[in-house]
mmCIF file as gemmi writes it, N, C-alpha and C atoms, coordinates in Angstrom:
data_model
loop_
_atom_site.group_PDB
_atom_site.id
_atom_site.type_symbol
_atom_site.label_atom_id
_atom_site.label_alt_id
_atom_site.label_comp_id
_atom_site.label_asym_id
_atom_site.label_entity_id
_atom_site.label_seq_id
_atom_site.pdbx_PDB_ins_code
_atom_site.Cartn_x
_atom_site.Cartn_y
_atom_site.Cartn_z
_atom_site.occupancy
_atom_site.B_iso_or_equiv
_atom_site.pdbx_formal_charge
_atom_site.auth_seq_id
_atom_site.auth_asym_id
_atom_site.pdbx_PDB_model_num
ATOM 1 N N . UNK Axp A 1 ? 0.184 -1.402 0.298 1 0 ? 1 A 1
ATOM 2 C CA . UNK Axp A 1 ? 0.292 0.036 0.151 1 0 ? 1 A 1
ATOM 3 C C . UNK Axp A 1 ? 0.706 0.972 -0.006 1 0 ? 1 A 1
ATOM 4 N N . UNK Axp A 2 ? 1.085 2.408 -0.777 1 0 ? 2 A 1
ATOM 5 C CA . UNK Axp A 2 ? 1.472 3.703 -1.182 1 0 ? 2 A 1
ATOM 6 C C . UNK Axp A 2 ? 0.612 4.737 -0.219 1 0 ? 2 A 1
ATOM 7 N N . UNK Axp A 3 ? 1.608 5.058 0.637 1 0 ? 3 A 1
ATOM 8 C CA . UNK Axp A 3 ? 1.018 6.347 1.132 1 0 ? 3 A 1
ATOM 9 C C . UNK Axp A 3 ? 1.066 8.078 0.183 1 0 ? 3 A 1
ATOM 10 N N . UNK Axp A 4 ? -0.187 8.004 -0.128 1 0 ? 4 A 1
ATOM 11 C CA . UNK Axp A 4 ? -0.036 9.256 -0.837 1 0 ? 4 A 1
ATOM 12 C C . UNK Axp A 4 ? 0.198 11.043 0.172 1 0 ? 4 A 1
ATOM 13 N N . UNK Axp A 5 ? 1.097 11.557 -1.04 1 0 ? 5 A 1
ATOM 14 C CA . UNK Axp A 5 ? 2.247 12.927 -0.068 1 0 ? 5 A 1
ATOM 15 C C . UNK Axp A 5 ? 0.851 13.436 -0.12 1 0 ? 5 A 1
ATOM 16 N N . UNK Axp A 6 ? 0.4 14.336 1.285 1 0 ? 6 A 1
ATOM 17 C CA . UNK Axp A 6 ? -0.57 15.345 1.381 1 0 ? 6 A 1
ATOM 18 C C . UNK Axp A 6 ? -0.193 16.691 0.702 1 0 ? 6 A 1
ATOM 19 N N . UNK Axp A 7 ? -0.712 17.104 -0.046 1 0 ? 7 A 1
ATOM 20 C CA . UNK Axp A 7 ? -0.678 19.038 -0.878 1 0 ? 7 A 1
ATOM 21 C C . UNK Axp A 7 ? -0.952 20.041 -0.2 1 0 ? 7 A 1
ATOM 22 N N . UNK Axp A 8 ? 0.261 21.265 0.603 1 0 ? 8 A 1
ATOM 23 C CA . UNK Axp A 8 ? -0.113 21.633 1.536 1 0 ? 8 A 1
ATOM 24 C C . UNK Axp A 8 ? -1.242 22.975 0.612 1 0 ? 8 A 1
ATOM 25 N N . UNK Axp A 9 ? -2.213 22.598 -0.18 1 0 ? 9 A 1
ATOM 26 C CA . UNK Axp A 9 ? -3.238 23.692 -0.409 1 0 ? 9 A 1
ATOM 27 C C . UNK Axp A 9 ? -4.59 23.192 -0.714 1 0 ? 9 A 1
ATOM 28 N N . UNK Axp A 10 ? -4.461 21.291 -0.838 1 0 ? 10 A 1
ATOM 29 C CA . UNK Axp A 10 ? -5.144 20.579 -0.55 1 0 ? 10 A 1
ATOM 30 C C . UNK Axp A 10 ? -6.692 21.279 0.158 1 0 ? 10 A 1
ATOM 31 N N . UNK Axp A 11 ? -6.695 21.736 1.518 1 0 ? 11 A 1
ATOM 32 C CA . UNK Axp A 11 ? -7.108 21.661 2.823 1 0 ? 11 A 1
ATOM 33 C C . UNK Axp A 11 ? -7.018 24.044 3.165 1 0 ? 11 A 1
ATOM 34 N N . UNK Axp A 12 ? -6.429 24.548 1.805 1 0 ? 12 A 1
ATOM 35 C CA . UNK Axp A 12 ? -6.602 26.159 1.69 1 0 ? 12 A 1
ATOM 36 C C . UNK Axp A 12 ? -7.679 26.197 0.937 1 0 ? 12 A 1
ATOM 37 N N . UNK Axp A 13 ? -8.882 26.314 0.946 1 0 ? 13 A 1
ATOM 38 C CA . UNK Axp A 13 ? -9.672 27.041 0.084 1 0 ? 13 A 1
ATOM 39 C C . UNK Axp A 13 ? -8.949 28.481 -0.334 1 0 ? 13 A 1
ATOM 40 N N . UNK Axp A 14 ? -8.254 29.724 -0.59 1 0 ? 14 A 1
ATOM 41 C CA . UNK Axp A 14 ? -7.391 30.834 -0.807 1 0 ? 14 A 1
ATOM 42 C C . UNK Axp A 14 ? -6.546 30.069 -1.759 1 0 ? 14 A 1
ATOM 43 N N . UNK Axp A 15 ? -5.776 28.933 -1.357 1 0 ? 15 A 1
ATOM 44 C CA . UNK Axp A 15 ? -4.674 28.111 -2.227 1 0 ? 15 A 1
ATOM 45 C C . UNK Axp A 15 ? -5.123 27.581 -3.606 1 0 ? 15 A 1
ATOM 46 N N . UNK Axp A 16 ? -5.905 27.713 -3.129 1 0 ? 16 A 1
ATOM 47 C CA . UNK Axp A 16 ? -7.124 26.671 -4.038 1 0 ? 16 A 1
ATOM 48 C C . UNK Axp A 16 ? -7.788 27.787 -5.339 1 0 ? 16 A 1
ATOM 49 N N . UNK Axp A 17 ? -8.502 28.386 -4.143 1 0 ? 17 A 1
ATOM 50 C CA . UNK Axp A 17 ? -9.404 29.482 -5.301 1 0 ? 17 A 1
ATOM 51 C C . UNK Axp A 17 ? -7.669 30.213 -6.093 1 0 ? 17 A 1
ATOM 52 N N . UNK Axp A 18 ? -6.244 30.138 -5.734 1 0 ? 18 A 1
ATOM 53 C CA . UNK Axp A 18 ? -5.228 31.324 -6.16 1 0 ? 18 A 1
ATOM 54 C C . UNK Axp A 18 ? -4.689 29.669 -7.455 1 0 ? 18 A 1
ATOM 55 N N . UNK Axp A 19 ? -4.553 29.003 -6.986 1 0 ? 19 A 1
ATOM 56 C CA . UNK Axp A 19 ? -4.233 28.052 -8.286 1 0 ? 19 A 1
ATOM 57 C C . UNK Axp A 19 ? -5.201 27.356 -9.479 1 0 ? 19 A 1
ATOM 58 N N . UNK Axp A 20 ? -6.458 27.664 -8.764 1 0 ? 20 A 1
ATOM 59 C CA . UNK Axp A 20 ? -7.604 28.124 -9.937 1 0 ? 20 A 1
ATOM 60 C C . UNK Axp A 20 ? -7.368 29.224 -11.057 1 0 ? 20 A 1
ATOM 61 N N . UNK Axp A 21 ? -6.864 30.743 -10.355 1 0 ? 21 A 1
ATOM 62 C CA . UNK Axp A 21 ? -7.07 31.649 -10.555 1 0 ? 21 A 1
ATOM 63 C C . UNK Axp A 21 ? -5.932 31.768 -11.774 1 0 ? 21 A 1
ATOM 64 N N . UNK Axp A 22 ? -4.47 31.043 -11.432 1 0 ? 22 A 1
ATOM 65 C CA . UNK Axp A 22 ? -3.437 30.742 -12.543 1 0 ? 22 A 1
ATOM 66 C C . UNK Axp A 22 ? -3.597 29.966 -13.35 1 0 ? 22 A 1
ATOM 67 N N . UNK Axp A 23 ? -4.689 28.285 -13.069 1 0 ? 23 A 1
ATOM 68 C CA . UNK Axp A 23 ? -4.415 27.838 -13.95 1 0 ? 23 A 1
ATOM 69 C C . UNK Axp A 23 ? -5.792 28.651 -15.25 1 0 ? 23 A 1
ATOM 70 N N . UNK Axp A 24 ? -6.314 29.146 -14.852 1 0 ? 24 A 1
ATOM 71 C CA . UNK Axp A 24 ? -6.753 29.436 -15.442 1 0 ? 24 A 1
ATOM 72 C C . UNK Axp A 24 ? -6.313 31.019 -17.105 1 0 ? 24 A 1
ATOM 73 N N . UNK Axp A 25 ? -5.825 31.399 -15.798 1 0 ? 25 A 1
ATOM 74 C CA . UNK Axp A 25 ? -4.573 32.665 -17.088 1 0 ? 25 A 1
ATOM 75 C C . UNK Axp A 25 ? -3.649 31.659 -17.955 1 0 ? 25 A 1
ATOM 76 N N . UNK Axp A 26 ? -3.804 30.273 -16.905 1 0 ? 26 A 1
ATOM 77 C CA . UNK Axp A 26 ? -2.877 30.193 -18.729 1 0 ? 26 A 1
ATOM 78 C C . UNK Axp A 26 ? -2.905 29.173 -20.082 1 0 ? 26 A 1
ATOM 79 N N . UNK Axp A 27 ? -4.267 28.765 -18.983 1 0 ? 27 A 1
ATOM 80 C CA . UNK Axp A 27 ? -5.372 28.471 -20.196 1 0 ? 27 A 1
ATOM 81 C C . UNK Axp A 27 ? -5.889 28.943 -21.179 1 0 ? 27 A 1
ATOM 82 N N . UNK Axp A 28 ? -6.239 30.954 -20.714 1 0 ? 28 A 1
ATOM 83 C CA . UNK Axp A 28 ? -6.044 31.831 -21.567 1 0 ? 28 A 1
ATOM 84 C C . UNK Axp A 28 ? -5.1 32.341 -22.904 1 0 ? 28 A 1
ATOM 85 N N . UNK Axp A 29 ? -3.961 32.572 -21.934 1 0 ? 29 A 1
ATOM 86 C CA . UNK Axp A 29 ? -2.752 33.136 -22.622 1 0 ? 29 A 1
ATOM 87 C C . UNK Axp A 29 ? -3.05 31.318 -23.949 1 0 ? 29 A 1
ATOM 88 N N . UNK Axp A 30 ? -2.797 30.829 -23.618 1 0 ? 30 A 1
ATOM 89 C CA . UNK Axp A 30 ? -2.29 29.941 -24.755 1 0 ? 30 A 1
ATOM 90 C C . UNK Axp A 30 ? -3.139 29.658 -25.57 1 0 ? 30 A 1
ATOM 91 N N . UNK Axp A 31 ? -4.99 29.389 -25.526 1 0 ? 31 A 1
ATOM 92 C CA . UNK Axp A 31 ? -5.743 30.605 -25.837 1 0 ? 31 A 1
ATOM 93 C C . UNK Axp A 31 ? -4.982 31.687 -27.447 1 0 ? 31 A 1
ATOM 94 N N . UNK Axp A 32 ? -5.009 32.351 -26.703 1 0 ? 32 A 1
ATOM 95 C CA . UNK Axp A 32 ? -4.589 33.333 -26.566 1 0 ? 32 A 1
ATOM 96 C C . UNK Axp A 32 ? -3.652 33.624 -28.102 1 0 ? 32 A 1
ATOM 97 N N . UNK Axp A 33 ? -2.738 32.113 -27.952 1 0 ? 33 A 1
ATOM 98 C CA . UNK Axp A 33 ? -1.619 32.558 -28.811 1 0 ? 33 A 1
ATOM 99 C C . UNK Axp A 33 ? -1.962 31.242 -29.731 1 0 ? 33 A 1
ATOM 100 N N . UNK Axp A 34 ? -2.383 30.473 -29.541 1 0 ? 34 A 1
ATOM 101 C CA . UNK Axp A 34 ? -3.02 29.362 -30.79 1 0 ? 34 A 1
ATOM 102 C C . UNK Axp A 34 ? -4.22 31.134 -32.109 1 0 ? 34 A 1
ATOM 103 N N . UNK Axp A 35 ? -5.1 31.065 -31.068 1 0 ? 35 A 1
ATOM 104 C CA . UNK Axp A 35 ? -5.303 31.976 -32.381 1 0 ? 35 A 1
ATOM 105 C C . UNK Axp A 35 ? -4.147 33.209 -32.971 1 0 ? 35 A 1
ATOM 106 N N . UNK Axp A 36 ? -3.951 33.53 -32.65 1 0 ? 36 A 1
ATOM 107 C CA . UNK Axp A 36 ? -2.322 34.246 -33.613 1 0 ? 36 A 1
ATOM 108 C C . UNK Axp A 36 ? -2.192 33.609 -34.513 1 0 ? 36 A 1
ATOM 109 N N . UNK Axp A 37 ? -1.698 32.356 -33.81 1 0 ? 37 A 1
ATOM 110 C CA . UNK Axp A 37 ? -0.936 31.377 -34.752 1 0 ? 37 A 1
ATOM 111 C C . UNK Axp A 37 ? -1.575 32.102 -35.786 1 0 ? 37 A 1
ATOM 112 N N . UNK Axp A 38 ? -3.42 31.149 -35.785 1 0 ? 38 A 1
ATOM 113 C CA . UNK Axp A 38 ? -4.115 30.856 -36.643 1 0 ? 38 A 1
ATOM 114 C C . UNK Axp A 38 ? -4.088 32.487 -37.62 1 0 ? 38 A 1
ATOM 115 N N . UNK Axp A 39 ? -3.633 33.978 -36.954 1 0 ? 39 A 1
ATOM 116 C CA . UNK Axp A 39 ? -4.156 35.341 -37.567 1 0 ? 39 A 1
ATOM 117 C C . UNK Axp A 39 ? -6.179 35.208 -37.097 1 0 ? 39 A 1
ATOM 118 N N . UNK Axp A 40 ? -6.07 34.83 -35.681 1 0 ? 40 A 1
ATOM 119 C CA . UNK Axp A 40 ? -7.943 34.997 -35.887 1 0 ? 40 A 1
ATOM 120 C C . UNK Axp A 40 ? -7.688 36.156 -35.054 1 0 ? 40 A 1
ATOM 121 N N . UNK Axp A 41 ? -7.181 37.665 -35.527 1 0 ? 41 A 1
ATOM 122 C CA . UNK Axp A 41 ? -6.77 38.548 -33.717 1 0 ? 41 A 1
ATOM 123 C C . UNK Axp A 41 ? -8.78 39.337 -33.394 1 0 ? 41 A 1
ATOM 124 N N . UNK Axp A 42 ? -10.066 38.67 -33.422 1 0 ? 42 A 1
ATOM 125 C CA . UNK Axp A 42 ? -10.737 39.112 -32.71 1 0 ? 42 A 1
ATOM 126 C C . UNK Axp A 42 ? -10.329 38.102 -31.921 1 0 ? 42 A 1
ATOM 127 N N . UNK Axp A 43 ? -10.374 37.513 -32.582 1 0 ? 43 A 1
ATOM 128 C CA . UNK Axp A 43 ? -11.383 35.606 -31.361 1 0 ? 43 A 1
ATOM 129 C C . UNK Axp A 43 ? -9.459 36.203 -30.225 1 0 ? 43 A 1
ATOM 130 N N . UNK Axp A 44 ? -8.679 36.913 -30.275 1 0 ? 44 A 1
ATOM 131 C CA . UNK Axp A 44 ? -8.135 37.267 -29.275 1 0 ? 44 A 1
ATOM 132 C C . UNK Axp A 44 ? -7.713 38.091 -28.412 1 0 ? 44 A 1
ATOM 133 N N . UNK Axp A 45 ? -8.439 39.077 -29.575 1 0 ? 45 A 1
ATOM 134 C CA . UNK Axp A 45 ? -9.303 40.386 -28.358 1 0 ? 45 A 1
ATOM 135 C C . UNK Axp A 45 ? -10.233 40.048 -27.356 1 0 ? 45 A 1
ATOM 136 N N . UNK Axp A 46 ? -11.129 39.048 -27.326 1 0 ? 46 A 1
ATOM 137 C CA . UNK Axp A 46 ? -12.006 38.289 -26.518 1 0 ? 46 A 1
ATOM 138 C C . UNK Axp A 46 ? -11.091 37.483 -25.738 1 0 ? 46 A 1
ATOM 139 N N . UNK Axp A 47 ? -10.069 36.82 -25.947 1 0 ? 47 A 1
ATOM 140 C CA . UNK Axp A 47 ? -9.317 36.256 -24.908 1 0 ? 47 A 1
ATOM 141 C C . UNK Axp A 47 ? -8.431 36.994 -24.079 1 0 ? 47 A 1
ATOM 142 N N . UNK Axp A 48 ? -7.938 37.73 -24.439 1 0 ? 48 A 1
ATOM 143 C CA . UNK Axp A 48 ? -7.22 39.164 -23.761 1 0 ? 48 A 1
ATOM 144 C C . UNK Axp A 48 ? -8.2 39.079 -22.589 1 0 ? 48 A 1
ATOM 145 N N . UNK Axp A 49 ? -8.861 39.789 -23.616 1 0 ? 49 A 1
ATOM 146 C CA . UNK Axp A 49 ? -9.914 40.812 -22.619 1 0 ? 49 A 1
ATOM 147 C C . UNK Axp A 49 ? -10.274 40.264 -20.816 1 0 ? 49 A 1
ATOM 148 N N . UNK Axp A 50 ? -11.183 38.465 -22.282 1 0 ? 50 A 1
ATOM 149 C CA . UNK Axp A 50 ? -11.44 37.599 -20.48 1 0 ? 50 A 1
ATOM 150 C C . UNK Axp A 50 ? -9.602 37.174 -19.606 1 0 ? 50 A 1
ATOM 151 N N . UNK Axp A 51 ? -8.769 37.328 -20.44 1 0 ? 51 A 1
ATOM 152 C CA . UNK Axp A 51 ? -7.994 37.24 -19.081 1 0 ? 51 A 1
ATOM 153 C C . UNK Axp A 51 ? -7.601 38.432 -17.97 1 0 ? 51 A 1
ATOM 154 N N . UNK Axp A 52 ? -7.684 39.591 -18.486 1 0 ? 52 A 1
ATOM 155 C CA . UNK Axp A 52 ? -7.898 40.553 -17.975 1 0 ? 52 A 1
ATOM 156 C C . UNK Axp A 52 ? -8.828 39.871 -16.402 1 0 ? 52 A 1
ATOM 157 N N . UNK Axp A 53 ? -10.169 40.276 -16.879 1 0 ? 53 A 1
ATOM 158 C CA . UNK Axp A 53 ? -11.056 39.42 -15.983 1 0 ? 53 A 1
ATOM 159 C C . UNK Axp A 53 ? -10.595 38.988 -14.66 1 0 ? 53 A 1
ATOM 160 N N . UNK Axp A 54 ? -9.843 37.693 -15.508 1 0 ? 54 A 1
ATOM 161 C CA . UNK Axp A 54 ? -9.709 36.449 -14.286 1 0 ? 54 A 1
ATOM 162 C C . UNK Axp A 54 ? -7.649 36.793 -13.637 1 0 ? 54 A 1
ATOM 163 N N . UNK Axp A 55 ? -7.142 38.496 -14.481 1 0 ? 55 A 1
ATOM 164 C CA . UNK Axp A 55 ? -6.081 38.787 -12.81 1 0 ? 55 A 1
ATOM 165 C C . UNK Axp A 55 ? -6.286 39.426 -12.213 1 0 ? 55 A 1
ATOM 166 N N . UNK Axp A 56 ? -7.468 39.413 -12.285 1 0 ? 56 A 1
ATOM 167 C CA . UNK Axp A 56 ? -8.244 40.536 -11.931 1 0 ? 56 A 1
ATOM 168 C C . UNK Axp A 56 ? -9.039 39.571 -9.839 1 0 ? 56 A 1
ATOM 169 N N . UNK Axp A 57 ? -8.357 38.211 -10.327 1 0 ? 57 A 1
ATOM 170 C CA . UNK Axp A 57 ? -8.389 36.662 -9.581 1 0 ? 57 A 1
ATOM 171 C C . UNK Axp A 57 ? -8.234 36.763 -8.775 1 0 ? 57 A 1
ATOM 172 N N . UNK Axp A 58 ? -6.547 37.05 -9.964 1 0 ? 58 A 1
ATOM 173 C CA . UNK Axp A 58 ? -5.52 35.838 -8.98 1 0 ? 58 A 1
ATOM 174 C C . UNK Axp A 58 ? -5.193 38.17 -8.616 1 0 ? 58 A 1
ATOM 175 N N . UNK Axp A 59 ? -5.339 38.71 -7.977 1 0 ? 59 A 1
ATOM 176 C CA . UNK Axp A 59 ? -4.671 39.491 -7.44 1 0 ? 59 A 1
ATOM 177 C C . UNK Axp A 59 ? -5.958 40.103 -5.888 1 0 ? 59 A 1
ATOM 178 N N . UNK Axp A 60 ? -6.49 39.956 -6.166 1 0 ? 60 A 1
ATOM 179 C CA . UNK Axp A 60 ? -7.7 38.858 -5.139 1 0 ? 60 A 1
ATOM 180 C C . UNK Axp A 60 ? -6.632 37.831 -4.377 1 0 ? 60 A 1
ATOM 181 N N . UNK Axp A 61 ? -6.717 37.227 -4.773 1 0 ? 61 A 1
ATOM 182 C CA . UNK Axp A 61 ? -5.835 36.055 -3.897 1 0 ? 61 A 1
ATOM 183 C C . UNK Axp A 61 ? -4.667 36.197 -3.95 1 0 ? 61 A 1
ATOM 184 N N . UNK Axp A 62 ? -3.9 37.047 -3.952 1 0 ? 62 A 1
ATOM 185 C CA . UNK Axp A 62 ? -2.683 37.499 -3.476 1 0 ? 62 A 1
ATOM 186 C C . UNK Axp A 62 ? -2.727 38.259 -2.149 1 0 ? 62 A 1
ATOM 187 N N . UNK Axp A 63 ? -3.947 39.02 -2.715 1 0 ? 63 A 1
ATOM 188 C CA . UNK Axp A 63 ? -4.047 39.774 -0.637 1 0 ? 63 A 1
ATOM 189 C C . UNK Axp A 63 ? -5.103 39.016 0.341 1 0 ? 63 A 1
ATOM 190 N N . UNK Axp A 64 ? -5.157 37.827 -0.748 1 0 ? 64 A 1
ATOM 191 C CA . UNK Axp A 64 ? -6.434 36.689 0.565 1 0 ? 64 A 1
ATOM 192 C C . UNK Axp A 64 ? -4.953 36.166 0.861 1 0 ? 64 A 1
ATOM 193 N N . UNK Axp A 65 ? -3.922 35.625 0.685 1 0 ? 65 A 1
ATOM 194 C CA . UNK Axp A 65 ? -2.776 35.197 0.733 1 0 ? 65 A 1
ATOM 195 C C . UNK Axp A 65 ? -1.843 35.859 1.783 1 0 ? 65 A 1
ATOM 196 N N . UNK Axp A 66 ? -2.056 36.678 1.557 1 0 ? 66 A 1
ATOM 197 C CA . UNK Axp A 66 ? -0.857 38.482 2.189 1 0 ? 66 A 1
ATOM 198 C C . UNK Axp A 66 ? -1.79 38.178 3.538 1 0 ? 66 A 1
ATOM 199 N N . UNK Axp A 67 ? -3.438 38.719 3.638 1 0 ? 67 A 1
ATOM 200 C CA . UNK Axp A 67 ? -3.916 39.124 5.197 1 0 ? 67 A 1
ATOM 201 C C . UNK Axp A 67 ? -4.501 37.176 5.357 1 0 ? 67 A 1
ATOM 202 N N . UNK Axp A 68 ? -3.591 36.452 5.089 1 0 ? 68 A 1
ATOM 203 C CA . UNK Axp A 68 ? -3.204 35.262 6.022 1 0 ? 68 A 1
ATOM 204 C C . UNK Axp A 68 ? -2.841 35.284 6.469 1 0 ? 68 A 1
ATOM 205 N N . UNK Axp A 69 ? -1.407 36.632 5.898 1 0 ? 69 A 1
ATOM 206 C CA . UNK Axp A 69 ? 0.284 35.953 6.286 1 0 ? 69 A 1
ATOM 207 C C . UNK Axp A 69 ? 0.255 36.707 7.443 1 0 ? 69 A 1
ATOM 208 N N . UNK Axp A 70 ? -0.223 38.047 7.365 1 0 ? 70 A 1
ATOM 209 C CA . UNK Axp A 70 ? -0.179 38.908 8.766 1 0 ? 70 A 1
ATOM 210 C C . UNK Axp A 70 ? -1.232 38.157 9.912 1 0 ? 70 A 1
ATOM 211 N N . UNK Axp A 71 ? -1.944 36.995 9.322 1 0 ? 71 A 1
ATOM 212 C CA . UNK Axp A 71 ? -3.004 36.971 10.7 1 0 ? 71 A 1
ATOM 213 C C . UNK Axp A 71 ? -2.123 35.688 11.37 1 0 ? 71 A 1
ATOM 214 N N . UNK Axp A 72 ? -1.61 35.134 10.6 1 0 ? 72 A 1
ATOM 215 C CA . UNK Axp A 72 ? -0.079 33.562 11.55 1 0 ? 72 A 1
ATOM 216 C C . UNK Axp A 72 ? 0.304 33.809 11.878 1 0 ? 72 A 1
């Protein structure tokens, strides 16, 4: 029987949200890059607008992590 490693973010909703926000940004950047390669400029613009929204989520996650660190 193998012992599973416990990921520290697994129990922390702030770290889970931060990880999710980062993953969303990576996916959007990859999508925008693919659109650029295919010359789909309007799709790039739409994807980058969504990227800006997700950047707000990352900034919020950073603020929450900082607040946690101050409280600990």
